[in-house]
Backbone of each chain as ProteinMPNN parsed JSONL, in Angstrom:
{"seq_chain_A": "IAGITQAPTSQILAAGRRMTLRCTQDMRHNAMYWYRQDLGLGLRLIHYSNTAGTTGKGEVPDGYSVSRANTDDFPLTLASAVPSQTSVYLCASSDQVGETQYFGPGTRLLVL", "coords_chain_A": {"N_chain_A": [[253.333, 19.301, 11.887], [250.14, 20.785, 12.099], [248.212, 22.993, 13.712], [246.203, 21.537, 16.169], [246.847, 18.478, 17.696], [245.655, 15.323, 18.863], [245.939, 12.446, 20.914], [245.223, 9.167, 22.15], [243.243, 8.442, 19.143], [240.976, 6.993, 19.674], [239.889, 4.949, 22.429], [239.475, 2.047, 24.387], [238.898, 1.367, 27.684], [239.531, -0.28, 30.723], [237.65, -0.087, 33.709], [239.029, 1.602, 36.509], [241.6, 1.708, 35.596], [244.483, 3.716, 34.786], [244.848, 6.536, 32.688], [246.261, 8.576, 30.166], [245.495, 11.271, 28.188], [246.685, 12.789, 25.295], [247.638, 16.024, 24.13], [248.699, 18.308, 21.764], [249.809, 21.411, 20.54], [250.774, 23.572, 17.841], [250.707, 26.249, 17.482], [251.622, 28.119, 19.129], [249.948, 29.083, 21.052], [248.767, 30.687, 24.005], [246.797, 29.861, 25.841], [245.159, 26.854, 26.843], [242.769, 24.148, 26.75], [240.664, 21.596, 28.141], [237.855, 19.762, 27.237], [234.897, 17.84, 27.803], [232.554, 16.127, 25.787], [229.282, 15.357, 25.732], [226.32, 13.708, 24.728], [223.54, 15.775, 24.387], [224.37, 17.374, 26.446], [226.288, 19.088, 25.638], [229.433, 20.854, 25.387], [231.596, 20.623, 28.116], [233.738, 22.236, 30.334], [236.719, 20.896, 31.561], [239.409, 21.195, 32.611], [241.71, 23.955, 32.486], [244.374, 25.972, 31.083], [246.0, 28.93, 31.39], [248.494, 29.918, 30.772], [251.762, 28.535, 30.125], [252.813, 26.485, 32.786], [250.769, 27.1, 34.523], [247.583, 26.05, 35.757], [244.018, 25.43, 35.898], [240.797, 24.713, 37.393], [237.872, 23.601, 35.728], [234.419, 23.317, 34.923], [233.775, 20.616, 35.401], [235.864, 19.052, 36.998], [236.464, 16.83, 38.604], [238.133, 13.767, 39.137], [239.931, 14.057, 37.151], [243.165, 15.23, 36.054], [245.612, 17.694, 35.139], [248.55, 18.963, 33.458], [250.937, 21.498, 32.622], [253.633, 21.77, 31.338], [255.026, 23.002, 29.31], [254.584, 25.3, 26.519], [253.378, 23.96, 24.366], [252.22, 21.455, 25.014], [249.561, 19.701, 26.648], [248.586, 17.54, 28.61], [245.96, 15.319, 29.68], [244.974, 13.537, 32.479], [243.393, 10.616, 33.622], [243.021, 9.357, 36.655], [241.939, 7.036, 37.82], [239.925, 5.381, 36.028], [236.38, 5.64, 35.487], [233.132, 4.338, 34.522], [231.41, 6.534, 33.99], [233.034, 8.388, 32.871], [233.165, 7.883, 30.255], [233.198, 9.302, 27.14], [233.536, 11.914, 24.648], [236.546, 13.506, 24.287], [237.755, 16.704, 24.007], [240.367, 18.76, 23.081], [241.454, 22.107, 23.198], [242.735, 25.285, 22.047], [243.681, 28.725, 22.518], [244.813, 31.945, 21.452], [244.873, 33.974, 23.367], [243.318, 34.176, 26.608], [239.811, 33.891, 26.549], [239.521, 34.425, 23.889], [238.928, 33.314, 20.476], [238.576, 29.831, 20.323], [240.343, 27.012, 19.193], [239.92, 23.742, 18.052], [241.094, 20.412, 18.694], [241.081, 17.132, 17.054], [239.812, 15.335, 18.744], [239.319, 12.73, 21.241], [237.887, 9.631, 21.537], [236.603, 8.003, 24.219], [235.952, 5.013, 25.849], [234.879, 3.643, 28.759], [234.848, 0.708, 30.454]], "CA_chain_A": [[252.086, 19.439, 12.648], [249.443, 22.027, 11.848], [247.059, 23.115, 14.58], [246.183, 20.759, 17.405], [246.727, 17.043, 17.553], [245.297, 14.594, 20.062], [246.17, 11.004, 20.859], [244.868, 8.415, 20.935], [241.99, 8.805, 18.48], [239.954, 6.329, 20.464], [240.449, 4.023, 23.419], [238.61, 1.313, 25.298], [239.661, 1.311, 28.927], [238.885, -0.96, 31.841], [237.458, 0.748, 34.9], [240.102, 1.519, 37.478], [242.892, 1.919, 34.965], [244.961, 5.078, 34.612], [244.951, 6.856, 31.262], [246.626, 9.955, 29.839], [245.167, 11.738, 26.85], [247.7, 13.768, 24.912], [247.229, 17.16, 23.305], [249.834, 19.142, 21.377], [249.494, 22.456, 19.558], [251.974, 24.191, 17.286], [250.338, 27.62, 17.142], [252.194, 28.956, 20.192], [248.876, 29.696, 21.821], [249.022, 30.722, 25.443], [245.776, 29.169, 26.629], [244.71, 25.538, 26.386], [241.562, 23.716, 27.451], [240.121, 20.27, 27.941], [236.411, 19.633, 27.364], [234.242, 16.591, 27.449], [231.325, 16.381, 25.04], [228.315, 14.283, 25.934], [225.073, 13.96, 24.01], [222.535, 16.523, 25.121], [224.966, 18.247, 27.471], [227.22, 20.023, 25.026], [230.814, 20.821, 25.846], [231.81, 21.076, 29.483], [235.153, 22.464, 30.581], [237.283, 20.056, 32.62], [240.524, 21.976, 33.137], [242.262, 24.906, 31.549], [245.676, 26.536, 31.406], [246.106, 30.243, 30.758], [249.858, 29.994, 30.236], [252.608, 27.419, 30.569], [253.116, 26.504, 34.207], [249.576, 27.352, 35.333], [246.383, 25.303, 35.389], [242.862, 25.729, 36.713], [239.674, 23.787, 37.295], [236.689, 24.028, 35.018], [233.097, 22.969, 35.449], [233.705, 19.21, 35.807], [237.256, 18.624, 37.135], [236.686, 15.679, 39.48], [238.598, 12.545, 38.492], [240.883, 14.431, 36.096], [244.238, 16.155, 36.383], [246.345, 18.185, 33.975], [249.816, 19.644, 33.685], [251.328, 22.342, 31.489], [255.077, 21.96, 31.514], [255.512, 23.887, 28.256], [253.496, 25.937, 25.774], [252.768, 23.133, 23.335], [251.593, 20.205, 25.456], [248.598, 19.839, 27.75], [248.013, 16.204, 28.809], [244.866, 15.116, 30.63], [245.102, 12.215, 33.093], [242.337, 10.025, 34.427], [243.8, 8.573, 37.608], [241.292, 5.737, 37.984], [238.77, 5.612, 35.172], [235.063, 5.102, 35.839], [232.275, 4.341, 33.323], [230.825, 7.854, 33.725], [234.004, 9.167, 32.115], [232.98, 7.594, 28.842], [232.862, 10.581, 26.517], [234.483, 12.423, 23.666], [237.381, 14.517, 24.93], [238.235, 17.684, 23.045], [241.378, 19.712, 23.514], [241.371, 23.346, 22.436], [243.689, 26.325, 22.425], [243.413, 30.077, 22.04], [245.988, 32.796, 21.593], [244.736, 34.561, 24.694], [242.1, 33.786, 27.315], [238.591, 34.552, 26.113], [239.492, 34.57, 22.435], [238.472, 32.151, 19.716], [239.236, 28.57, 20.639], [240.522, 26.081, 18.083], [239.795, 22.427, 18.64], [241.719, 19.223, 18.124], [240.128, 16.177, 16.471], [239.104, 14.623, 19.792], [239.583, 11.346, 21.634], [236.686, 8.918, 21.989], [236.999, 7.097, 25.292], [234.915, 4.132, 26.396], [235.332, 3.01, 30.0], [233.978, -0.431, 30.744]], "C_chain_A": [[251.464, 20.793, 12.305], [248.235, 22.072, 12.747], [247.23, 22.299, 15.853], [246.044, 19.278, 17.07], [246.396, 16.426, 18.907], [245.578, 13.115, 19.853], [245.782, 10.381, 22.191], [243.591, 8.946, 20.308], [240.815, 8.211, 19.23], [240.614, 5.297, 21.376], [239.326, 3.35, 24.177], [239.43, 1.006, 26.539], [238.87, 0.574, 29.995], [238.767, -0.007, 33.022], [238.584, 0.51, 35.897], [241.486, 1.759, 36.909], [243.204, 3.408, 34.866], [245.177, 5.346, 33.125], [245.343, 8.314, 31.081], [246.286, 10.241, 28.387], [246.135, 12.862, 26.497], [247.118, 14.834, 23.994], [248.455, 18.015, 23.042], [249.384, 20.158, 20.341], [250.79, 23.124, 19.105], [251.732, 25.644, 16.909], [250.905, 28.62, 18.145], [251.124, 29.707, 20.96], [249.179, 29.63, 23.314], [248.073, 29.833, 26.228], [245.393, 27.829, 26.001], [243.608, 25.03, 27.3], [241.299, 22.239, 27.18], [238.624, 20.301, 28.199], [236.039, 18.161, 27.226], [232.918, 16.935, 26.785], [230.439, 15.159, 25.154], [226.996, 14.679, 25.29], [224.08, 14.675, 24.906], [223.08, 17.498, 26.148], [225.922, 19.269, 26.876], [228.628, 19.827, 25.543], [230.9, 21.355, 27.275], [233.313, 21.125, 29.76], [235.634, 21.626, 31.77], [238.382, 20.82, 33.358], [240.998, 22.928, 32.054], [243.656, 25.33, 32.007], [245.812, 27.857, 30.669], [247.488, 30.463, 30.135], [250.632, 28.782, 30.729], [252.94, 27.595, 32.05], [251.935, 26.757, 35.108], [248.42, 26.499, 34.837], [245.247, 25.713, 36.315], [241.746, 24.745, 36.467], [238.513, 24.415, 36.546], [235.427, 23.597, 35.719], [233.04, 21.555, 36.025], [235.1, 18.614, 35.998], [237.487, 17.303, 37.872], [237.061, 14.428, 38.689], [239.626, 12.789, 37.403], [241.989, 15.321, 36.66], [244.962, 16.542, 35.103], [247.68, 18.758, 34.427], [250.135, 20.468, 32.461], [252.798, 22.717, 31.677], [255.664, 22.909, 30.482], [254.32, 24.429, 27.48], [252.714, 24.964, 24.924], [251.904, 21.99, 23.853], [250.692, 20.411, 26.668], [247.928, 18.478, 27.964], [246.95, 16.19, 29.897], [244.959, 13.693, 31.167], [243.858, 11.842, 33.872], [243.037, 9.059, 35.374], [243.258, 7.157, 37.768], [239.946, 5.825, 37.269], [237.505, 4.937, 35.704], [234.171, 5.191, 34.6], [231.669, 5.7, 32.986], [231.798, 8.788, 33.002], [234.044, 8.774, 30.638], [232.47, 8.844, 28.145], [233.787, 10.822, 25.332], [235.231, 13.58, 24.322], [237.995, 15.412, 23.857], [239.237, 18.614, 23.716], [241.266, 20.947, 22.631], [242.461, 24.304, 22.892], [243.227, 27.663, 21.893], [244.645, 30.931, 22.298], [246.021, 33.439, 22.983], [243.431, 34.057, 25.306], [240.914, 34.582, 26.783], [238.474, 34.738, 24.615], [239.03, 33.275, 21.775], [239.275, 30.915, 20.078], [239.242, 27.681, 19.402], [240.661, 24.683, 18.659], [240.643, 21.379, 17.913], [240.662, 18.256, 17.651], [239.383, 15.351, 17.498], [239.607, 13.214, 20.039], [238.28, 10.75, 22.134], [237.117, 7.868, 23.002], [235.794, 6.321, 25.785], [235.515, 3.443, 27.617], [234.343, 1.908, 30.377], [234.18, -0.951, 32.159]], "O_chain_A": [[252.155, 21.809, 12.229], [247.312, 21.275, 12.576], [248.262, 22.363, 16.521], [245.211, 18.891, 16.251], [246.798, 16.934, 19.955], [245.464, 12.602, 18.74], [245.985, 10.985, 23.245], [242.927, 9.809, 20.884], [239.781, 8.858, 19.399], [241.73, 4.84, 21.131], [238.348, 3.991, 24.562], [240.525, 0.451, 26.45], [237.668, 0.79, 30.146], [239.675, 0.779, 33.296], [239.03, -0.619, 36.103], [242.438, 1.988, 37.655], [242.303, 4.247, 34.862], [245.639, 4.471, 32.393], [244.817, 9.19, 31.768], [246.732, 9.541, 27.478], [246.372, 13.768, 27.296], [246.223, 14.569, 23.191], [249.166, 18.403, 23.969], [248.677, 19.825, 19.39], [251.758, 23.231, 19.858], [252.472, 26.209, 16.104], [250.689, 29.825, 18.02], [251.349, 30.812, 21.453], [249.758, 28.666, 23.814], [248.48, 29.14, 27.159], [245.317, 27.7, 24.779], [243.515, 25.42, 28.464], [241.662, 21.708, 26.131], [238.169, 20.795, 29.231], [236.758, 17.362, 26.625], [232.247, 17.898, 27.159], [230.804, 14.064, 24.725], [226.608, 15.847, 25.31], [223.809, 14.249, 26.029], [222.35, 18.345, 26.662], [226.319, 20.216, 27.555], [228.971, 18.769, 26.071], [230.344, 22.406, 27.594], [234.051, 20.187, 29.46], [235.032, 21.647, 32.843], [238.295, 21.058, 34.563], [240.725, 22.737, 30.869], [244.062, 25.086, 33.143], [245.744, 27.89, 29.441], [247.618, 31.115, 29.1], [250.196, 28.089, 31.648], [253.294, 28.682, 32.505], [252.056, 26.649, 36.328], [248.29, 26.253, 33.637], [245.48, 26.275, 37.385], [241.74, 24.03, 35.465], [238.211, 25.598, 36.707], [235.368, 23.521, 36.946], [232.347, 21.311, 37.013], [235.49, 17.74, 35.223], [238.568, 16.721, 37.783], [236.405, 14.073, 37.709], [240.136, 11.845, 36.799], [241.778, 16.066, 37.617], [244.931, 15.813, 34.111], [247.907, 19.001, 35.613], [249.653, 20.168, 31.369], [253.14, 23.818, 32.11], [256.682, 23.552, 30.737], [253.177, 24.06, 27.752], [251.503, 25.119, 24.77], [250.946, 21.596, 23.187], [251.004, 21.176, 27.58], [246.792, 18.29, 27.528], [247.019, 16.926, 30.882], [245.017, 12.743, 30.388], [243.335, 12.624, 34.667], [243.588, 8.05, 34.935], [244.024, 6.197, 37.843], [238.956, 6.286, 37.837], [237.54, 3.847, 36.276], [234.413, 6.019, 33.722], [231.435, 5.992, 31.813], [231.405, 9.871, 32.568], [234.866, 9.28, 29.874], [231.428, 9.385, 28.515], [234.695, 10.037, 25.057], [234.621, 14.513, 24.845], [238.658, 14.944, 22.932], [238.976, 19.175, 24.78], [241.009, 20.829, 21.433], [243.033, 24.157, 23.973], [242.468, 27.727, 20.925], [245.415, 30.682, 23.226], [247.045, 33.445, 23.667], [242.55, 33.569, 24.597], [241.003, 35.795, 26.591], [237.431, 35.167, 24.124], [238.777, 32.274, 22.445], [240.504, 30.952, 20.133], [238.259, 27.616, 18.663], [241.404, 24.454, 19.614], [240.871, 21.453, 16.706], [239.47, 18.513, 17.819], [238.391, 14.712, 17.149], [240.229, 12.59, 19.179], [237.645, 11.29, 23.04], [237.891, 6.963, 22.69], [234.751, 6.895, 26.097], [236.528, 2.75, 27.52], [233.157, 2.161, 30.588], [233.523, -1.91, 32.565]]}, "seq_chain_B": "QKEVEQNSGPLSVPEGAIASLNCTYSDRGSQSFFWYRQYSGKSPELIMSIYSNGDKEDGRFTAQLNKASQYVSLLIRDSQPSDSATYLCAVSRMNNNDMRFGAGTRLTVKP", "coords_chain_B": {"N_chain_B": [[217.874, 26.45, 34.792], [219.763, 26.461, 31.857], [222.985, 27.893, 31.156], [223.571, 28.642, 28.564], [221.359, 28.454, 26.026], [220.001, 26.501, 23.473], [217.842, 25.572, 20.812], [217.417, 22.211, 20.379], [216.715, 21.001, 18.033], [215.851, 18.448, 15.591], [216.484, 20.886, 13.032], [215.087, 21.403, 10.0], [215.571, 22.375, 6.707], [214.818, 23.328, 3.297], [217.028, 23.032, 0.495], [218.648, 26.007, -0.493], [217.085, 27.68, 1.013], [216.687, 29.962, 3.846], [218.337, 29.349, 6.829], [217.708, 29.616, 10.23], [219.219, 30.004, 13.251], [219.084, 29.946, 16.728], [220.039, 31.376, 19.918], [220.144, 31.777, 23.383], [221.398, 33.406, 26.333], [222.441, 33.483, 29.764], [224.226, 34.957, 31.326], [224.769, 38.214, 31.927], [227.127, 39.548, 31.796], [228.528, 38.597, 29.672], [230.628, 38.952, 26.861], [231.781, 38.107, 24.548], [230.985, 36.244, 21.683], [230.304, 33.278, 19.959], [229.95, 31.227, 17.081], [230.037, 27.885, 16.304], [230.563, 25.223, 14.002], [229.826, 21.793, 13.795], [230.503, 18.865, 12.327], [229.231, 15.535, 12.079], [230.959, 13.326, 14.132], [233.227, 14.807, 14.031], [235.376, 17.546, 15.128], [234.489, 20.725, 16.66], [234.367, 23.647, 14.577], [235.22, 27.026, 14.04], [232.809, 29.324, 12.933], [231.866, 31.997, 13.047], [232.575, 34.947, 14.952], [231.305, 37.361, 17.251], [231.049, 40.548, 18.73], [229.848, 42.954, 19.21], [226.696, 44.657, 19.485], [224.216, 44.094, 16.958], [224.485, 43.282, 13.457], [226.649, 40.954, 11.831], [228.255, 40.098, 8.957], [229.387, 37.411, 6.929], [230.071, 36.18, 4.061], [227.763, 33.722, 3.256], [226.812, 33.668, 5.781], [225.342, 35.225, 8.614], [225.71, 36.741, 11.668], [223.833, 37.723, 14.474], [223.495, 39.926, 17.153], [222.056, 40.728, 20.229], [222.428, 42.247, 23.016], [220.875, 43.326, 25.037], [218.589, 41.779, 25.041], [219.805, 39.418, 25.465], [220.55, 37.579, 23.463], [221.579, 35.752, 20.675], [222.0, 35.074, 17.254], [222.249, 33.005, 14.307], [222.21, 33.276, 10.901], [221.848, 31.45, 7.96], [222.181, 31.88, 4.678], [220.884, 30.83, 1.48], [221.003, 27.99, 1.899], [222.914, 24.998, 1.887], [223.256, 21.467, 1.208], [225.685, 20.701, 2.301], [225.837, 22.251, 4.526], [224.617, 20.912, 6.504], [224.787, 19.983, 9.756], [225.763, 20.122, 13.231], [225.24, 23.012, 15.103], [226.956, 25.016, 17.283], [226.563, 27.293, 19.883], [228.495, 29.638, 21.647], [229.52, 31.422, 24.532], [231.333, 33.997, 26.243], [232.998, 35.757, 28.854], [235.066, 38.657, 28.568], [238.554, 38.076, 28.533], [238.296, 35.79, 30.026], [238.465, 32.395, 30.951], [236.412, 30.627, 30.977], [234.527, 29.647, 28.833], [231.249, 29.171, 27.788], [229.226, 26.681, 26.409], [226.408, 26.034, 24.325], [224.148, 23.238, 23.928], [223.824, 22.702, 21.305], [222.377, 22.911, 17.989], [220.931, 20.804, 15.706], [221.147, 20.856, 12.294], [219.556, 20.126, 9.257], [219.838, 20.173, 5.828], [217.878, 19.76, 3.152], [218.153, 18.337, -0.078]], "CA_chain_B": [[218.064, 27.066, 33.482], [221.113, 26.358, 31.355], [223.576, 29.195, 30.913], [223.451, 28.9, 27.132], [220.243, 27.618, 25.561], [219.732, 26.39, 22.035], [216.873, 24.57, 20.415], [218.227, 21.063, 19.94], [216.324, 20.58, 16.701], [216.524, 18.913, 14.386], [215.926, 21.91, 12.181], [215.187, 20.941, 8.623], [215.225, 23.394, 5.716], [215.144, 22.893, 1.935], [218.187, 23.656, -0.14], [218.393, 27.34, -0.997], [216.326, 28.467, 1.993], [217.436, 30.575, 4.948], [218.27, 28.641, 8.106], [217.844, 30.552, 11.359], [219.608, 29.299, 14.475], [218.955, 30.89, 17.834], [220.767, 31.078, 21.153], [220.001, 32.742, 24.469], [222.374, 33.18, 27.379], [221.971, 34.036, 31.033], [225.221, 35.824, 31.948], [224.742, 39.542, 31.324], [228.501, 40.002, 31.642], [229.131, 38.0, 28.481], [231.072, 39.982, 25.92], [232.263, 37.472, 23.318], [229.984, 35.28, 21.252], [230.886, 32.489, 18.886], [229.2, 30.132, 16.47], [230.869, 26.802, 15.787], [229.898, 24.155, 13.265], [230.411, 20.494, 14.092], [230.015, 17.734, 11.54], [229.153, 14.301, 12.85], [232.229, 12.636, 14.324], [234.343, 15.745, 13.901], [235.462, 18.537, 16.197], [233.895, 22.022, 16.296], [235.183, 24.617, 13.855], [234.644, 28.352, 14.161], [232.188, 29.974, 11.774], [231.88, 33.443, 13.24], [232.57, 35.539, 16.277], [230.673, 38.674, 17.266], [231.307, 41.162, 20.022], [229.041, 44.168, 19.352], [225.299, 44.552, 19.074], [223.959, 44.303, 15.547], [224.726, 42.176, 12.529], [227.976, 40.763, 11.244], [228.065, 39.213, 7.803], [230.571, 36.782, 6.337], [229.581, 35.292, 3.008], [226.36, 33.344, 3.422], [226.504, 33.641, 7.205], [225.161, 36.48, 9.338], [225.482, 36.62, 13.101], [223.093, 38.853, 15.023], [223.651, 39.982, 18.597], [221.252, 41.688, 20.976], [222.834, 42.04, 24.404], [219.777, 43.683, 25.939], [217.708, 40.616, 25.086], [220.66, 38.26, 25.726], [220.148, 36.74, 22.335], [222.471, 35.767, 19.522], [221.479, 34.161, 16.245], [223.045, 32.765, 13.107], [221.425, 33.047, 9.696], [222.579, 30.869, 6.836], [221.434, 32.113, 3.448], [221.137, 29.879, 0.392], [221.497, 26.794, 2.591], [223.383, 23.897, 1.057], [223.334, 20.195, 1.956], [226.946, 20.656, 3.048], [225.665, 22.982, 5.788], [224.02, 19.989, 7.465], [225.743, 19.8, 10.851], [225.307, 20.676, 14.502], [225.795, 24.35, 15.303], [227.146, 25.299, 18.706], [226.689, 28.677, 20.323], [229.38, 29.742, 22.811], [229.63, 32.784, 25.058], [232.425, 34.155, 27.181], [233.377, 37.087, 29.3], [236.38, 39.031, 28.071], [239.668, 37.65, 29.378], [237.812, 34.743, 30.919], [238.695, 31.11, 30.317], [235.237, 29.777, 31.145], [233.583, 29.775, 27.725], [230.118, 28.263, 27.975], [228.657, 26.222, 25.148], [225.105, 25.428, 24.269], [224.168, 21.821, 23.548], [223.871, 22.617, 19.851], [221.195, 22.696, 17.161], [221.241, 19.999, 14.533], [220.546, 21.38, 11.067], [219.567, 19.278, 8.06], [219.441, 20.859, 4.614], [217.436, 18.715, 2.228], [218.31, 18.711, -1.487]], "C_chain_B": [[219.529, 26.948, 33.073], [221.649, 27.758, 31.066], [223.475, 29.61, 29.459], [222.42, 27.92, 26.585], [220.141, 27.68, 24.05], [218.627, 25.376, 21.834], [217.634, 23.395, 19.818], [217.907, 20.593, 18.525], [215.788, 19.154, 16.716], [215.74, 19.983, 13.637], [216.155, 21.474, 10.742], [214.736, 22.041, 7.682], [215.543, 22.849, 4.327], [216.362, 23.642, 1.414], [217.803, 25.004, -0.732], [217.641, 28.246, -0.038], [217.266, 29.111, 3.015], [217.233, 29.726, 6.201], [218.542, 29.639, 9.217], [218.079, 29.768, 12.642], [219.671, 30.305, 15.618], [219.65, 30.41, 19.1], [220.468, 32.169, 22.171], [220.986, 32.393, 25.568], [221.948, 33.926, 28.638], [222.952, 35.036, 31.661], [225.27, 37.184, 31.252], [226.144, 40.124, 31.131], [229.213, 39.438, 30.429], [229.454, 39.079, 27.463], [231.521, 39.403, 24.582], [231.321, 36.334, 22.969], [230.491, 34.585, 19.993], [229.859, 31.489, 18.364], [230.208, 29.136, 15.894], [229.984, 25.825, 15.013], [230.608, 22.849, 13.573], [229.746, 19.433, 13.24], [230.087, 16.485, 12.403], [230.512, 13.607, 12.923], [233.453, 13.515, 14.213], [234.342, 16.729, 15.062], [234.862, 19.866, 15.735], [234.887, 22.901, 15.543], [234.463, 25.955, 13.876], [234.032, 28.816, 12.85], [232.315, 31.477, 11.909], [232.015, 33.788, 14.707], [231.938, 36.917, 16.183], [230.791, 39.247, 18.662], [230.41, 42.376, 20.289], [227.613, 43.907, 18.905], [225.146, 44.814, 17.58], [224.273, 43.061, 14.743], [226.181, 42.156, 12.082], [227.846, 39.723, 10.157], [229.401, 38.68, 7.316], [230.082, 35.772, 5.311], [228.106, 34.995, 3.195], [225.897, 33.384, 4.882], [226.361, 35.058, 7.768], [224.901, 36.16, 10.799], [224.789, 37.886, 13.572], [223.178, 38.795, 16.541], [222.775, 41.073, 19.188], [221.534, 41.453, 22.454], [221.713, 42.363, 25.377], [218.821, 42.512, 26.121], [218.476, 39.329, 25.359], [220.402, 37.171, 24.692], [221.177, 36.894, 21.221], [221.964, 34.728, 18.527], [222.463, 34.037, 15.09], [222.09, 32.488, 11.963], [222.336, 32.481, 8.619], [221.719, 31.048, 5.597], [221.809, 31.07, 2.408], [221.719, 28.578, 0.964], [221.829, 25.682, 1.601], [223.389, 22.602, 1.872], [224.613, 20.074, 2.776], [226.896, 21.461, 4.343], [225.051, 22.098, 6.869], [225.064, 19.613, 8.513], [225.054, 20.238, 12.135], [226.012, 22.003, 14.723], [225.786, 24.671, 16.792], [227.304, 26.789, 18.936], [227.581, 28.686, 21.566], [229.487, 31.197, 23.228], [230.726, 32.841, 26.115], [232.522, 35.597, 27.64], [234.766, 37.391, 28.745], [237.446, 38.593, 29.062], [239.259, 36.6, 30.411], [237.944, 33.402, 30.228], [237.47, 30.203, 30.363], [234.215, 30.051, 30.045], [232.49, 28.736, 27.905], [229.479, 27.957, 26.628], [227.216, 25.779, 25.336], [225.233, 23.981, 23.813], [224.138, 21.624, 22.036], [222.519, 22.405, 19.206], [221.607, 21.911, 15.931], [220.44, 20.502, 13.339], [220.674, 20.355, 9.951], [219.063, 20.094, 6.891], [219.124, 19.79, 3.573], [217.555, 19.173, 0.787], [216.952, 18.841, -2.191]], "O_chain_B": [[220.427, 27.291, 33.842], [220.892, 28.683, 30.773], [223.313, 30.792, 29.153], [222.595, 26.704, 26.674], [220.186, 28.747, 23.438], [218.498, 24.427, 22.607], [218.401, 23.559, 18.869], [218.697, 19.89, 17.894], [215.315, 18.691, 17.754], [214.509, 19.982, 13.613], [217.285, 21.212, 10.33], [213.642, 22.584, 7.837], [216.429, 22.008, 4.18], [216.669, 24.749, 1.856], [216.769, 25.134, -1.388], [217.568, 29.455, -0.256], [218.466, 28.84, 3.042], [216.103, 29.423, 6.585], [219.496, 30.413, 9.148], [217.24, 28.971, 13.061], [220.246, 31.384, 15.478], [219.824, 29.212, 19.324], [220.534, 33.356, 21.85], [221.367, 31.233, 25.726], [221.183, 34.888, 28.571], [222.536, 35.88, 32.455], [225.753, 37.293, 30.125], [226.32, 41.087, 30.384], [230.374, 39.763, 30.182], [228.665, 39.996, 27.232], [231.63, 40.129, 23.594], [230.909, 35.56, 23.833], [231.031, 35.219, 19.087], [229.02, 30.982, 19.108], [231.095, 29.49, 15.117], [228.812, 25.634, 15.337], [231.837, 22.794, 13.609], [228.564, 19.137, 13.412], [230.892, 16.391, 13.329], [231.135, 13.335, 11.897], [234.583, 13.033, 14.29], [233.42, 16.742, 15.877], [234.742, 20.101, 14.532], [236.084, 22.9, 15.83], [233.241, 26.012, 13.746], [234.651, 28.716, 11.791], [232.807, 32.154, 11.006], [231.622, 33.022, 15.586], [232.026, 37.571, 15.144], [230.652, 38.533, 19.655], [230.228, 42.781, 21.437], [227.355, 43.049, 18.061], [225.852, 45.645, 17.008], [224.32, 41.947, 15.266], [226.841, 43.189, 11.972], [227.386, 38.607, 10.398], [230.405, 39.391, 7.292], [229.723, 34.645, 5.655], [227.289, 35.912, 3.282], [224.723, 33.157, 5.172], [227.138, 35.958, 7.449], [223.988, 35.403, 11.128], [225.114, 38.987, 13.126], [222.96, 37.744, 17.143], [222.758, 42.204, 18.701], [220.946, 40.564, 23.071], [221.611, 41.738, 26.433], [218.306, 42.282, 27.215], [217.873, 38.262, 25.474], [220.086, 36.025, 25.011], [221.587, 38.001, 20.872], [221.55, 33.636, 18.915], [223.375, 34.847, 14.927], [221.261, 31.581, 12.038], [223.444, 32.969, 8.397], [220.654, 30.442, 5.479], [222.899, 30.5, 2.443], [222.791, 28.132, 0.555], [221.12, 25.462, 0.619], [223.514, 22.642, 3.096], [224.627, 19.424, 3.821], [227.806, 21.368, 5.167], [224.977, 22.502, 8.03], [226.088, 19.007, 8.199], [223.901, 20.671, 12.119], [227.227, 22.109, 14.553], [224.754, 24.607, 17.46], [228.087, 27.457, 18.261], [227.434, 27.833, 22.441], [229.538, 32.095, 22.387], [231.006, 31.852, 26.792], [232.174, 36.528, 26.914], [235.549, 36.477, 28.485], [237.273, 38.72, 30.274], [239.804, 36.537, 31.513], [237.583, 33.266, 29.059], [237.512, 29.098, 29.822], [233.157, 30.623, 30.305], [232.77, 27.561, 28.145], [229.227, 28.851, 25.82], [226.851, 25.221, 26.371], [226.297, 23.553, 23.367], [224.392, 20.527, 21.54], [221.624, 21.797, 19.794], [222.519, 22.305, 15.204], [219.212, 20.563, 13.378], [221.743, 19.79, 9.722], [217.967, 20.652, 6.954], [219.994, 19.018, 3.171], [217.112, 20.271, 0.448], [216.901, 19.149, -3.382]]}, "name": "protein", "num_of_chains": 2, "seq": "IAGITQAPTSQILAAGRRMTLRCTQDMRHNAMYWYRQDLGLGLRLIHYSNTAGTTGKGEVPDGYSVSRANTDDFPLTLASAVPSQTSVYLCASSDQVGETQYFGPGTRLLVLQKEVEQNSGPLSVPEGAIASLNCTYSDRGSQSFFWYRQYSGKSPELIMSIYSNGDKEDGRFTAQLNKASQYVSLLIRDSQPSDSATYLCAVSRMNNNDMRFGAGTRLTVKP"}
């Protein structure tokens, strides 16, 4: 693994279903982030983690949860998906908070 | 007013010309500024970061920062068709996890 990986690449999900998006980095970065990217709105921060064991809410956290059990992994869970959660989800990491963020390839999610 | 504003474009320039991309931000406490390039269907990749007023050059790219005017720009010299992408401006306070992104400017370089 080099950098950040995300899975799945894309997913079609029925409304009401639970879904976990996976994100793994091998750079030993302390901070990790989840964004959603929607046309015309840019990237909006969902949740973040400054270090393993800590998480925080971003700009648009409702309907999402995260965990950070270790340095490498930062999964994002949609407890009960709704169509408005249709988006491209980008995971990112940075060595320290506020520094350059490096992005994974993204997950395209369609909620029907 | 959005926290980070960019002209959505599309901005079209001929090959070999200078492309000028602009970004304004509202948070006067911002201390870190980034330009990312995003090709269609791909994730953003860092082009440049800038932290001090003035110009910073890296190859064909020059970032310009004016904190008093809350303005940051990216110049691309000798534009190439491969520069055609969406360019995202991002700003952050130091030691702050809430990096704010603009919606991006779509650049097309015509051969």
